[in-house]
C-alpha positions in Angstrom: 107.3 192.5 99.8 106.6 192.6 95.7 109.1 190.8 93.5 109.2 190.5 89.9 111.4 188.3 87.4 110.6 187.8 84.0 112.1 187.9 80.8 110.8 189.6 77.3 111.3 187.5 74.5 112.0 189.9 71.2 111.7 188.6 67.7 114.7 187.3 66.0 114.2 189.0 63.0 115.1 192.2 62.5 117.0 191.8 65.5 115.7 194.3 68.3 118.2 195.9 70.6 117.0 197.7 74.0 117.7 201.6 73.9 119.9 202.9 76.5 122.2 201.2 79.1 121.3 198.4 81.2 119.9 199.3 84.7 121.3 198.4 87.9 119.9 199.8 90.9 120.2 198.0 94.4 120.6 199.4 97.8 119.0 199.0 101.4 118.3 201.7 104.0 118.6 200.4 107.4 115.0 200.3 109.4 113.2 200.9 106.0 113.7 198.2 103.5 115.5 197.3 100.5 115.0 197.8 96.7 116.6 196.4 93.4 116.0 197.2 89.8 118.0 195.3 87.2 117.1 195.7 83.6 119.4 194.4 80.6 119.6 192.4 77.5 120.8 188.9 77.8 122.9 187.3 75.1 120.0 185.5 73.3 118.7 188.7 72.5 115.5 189.0 75.5 115.5 191.3 78.1 115.4 190.4 81.6 113.5 192.2 84.1 113.9 192.2 88.2 112.1 194.4 90.4 112.1 193.7 94.2 110.9 196.1 96.8 110.6 195.2 100.6 109.5 197.7 102.8 110.2 197.0 106.3 109.5 199.8 108.6 108.4 199.4 112.1 104.7 198.4 112.6 104.6 199.6 108.8 105.0 203.4 109.9 107.5 205.6 108.0 108.6 208.3 110.2 109.7 212.1 109.1 113.3 211.1 109.5 112.7 208.2 107.0 110.4 210.0 104.6 113.4 211.1 102.4 115.0 207.9 101.9 111.5 206.3 101.7 110.6 208.8 98.6 113.7 208.1 96.8 113.0 204.4 97.0 109.5 205.3 95.5 110.8 207.5 92.8 113.4 204.7 92.0 110.7 202.0 91.8 108.3 204.3 89.6 110.8 205.7 87.4 112.2 202.8 85.8 109.3 201.1 84.3 109.4 201.6 80.6 111.7 199.3 78.1 112.4 200.6 75.0 113.9 198.6 72.2 114.7 199.4 68.6 115.2 197.2 65.2 118.6 197.5 64.2 117.3 197.9 60.3 116.5 201.6 61.5 120.2 202.0 61.8 121.2 200.7 58.3 118.1 201.9 56.5 117.7 205.2 58.2 114.2 204.7 58.9 
């Protein structure tokens, strides 16, 4: 199992905001495992990241029947690994 939980502190001036909507993915596939990915900006301006992945296939073997679900879990895990922030100054001054 892999589990990460951290907060990225951003400078207060100029204020930085996360680009895009918060991410919240969480699901369990019976006999395969669990995934949770949460990325959001907290009220203090920092960005909170929670990533959990637990593969609990019997004997560590992914069956051909489970492969599609396993592949989706791996795609979700790999697709949400970048955070983009922008300065609010860029909105006000057209930078």
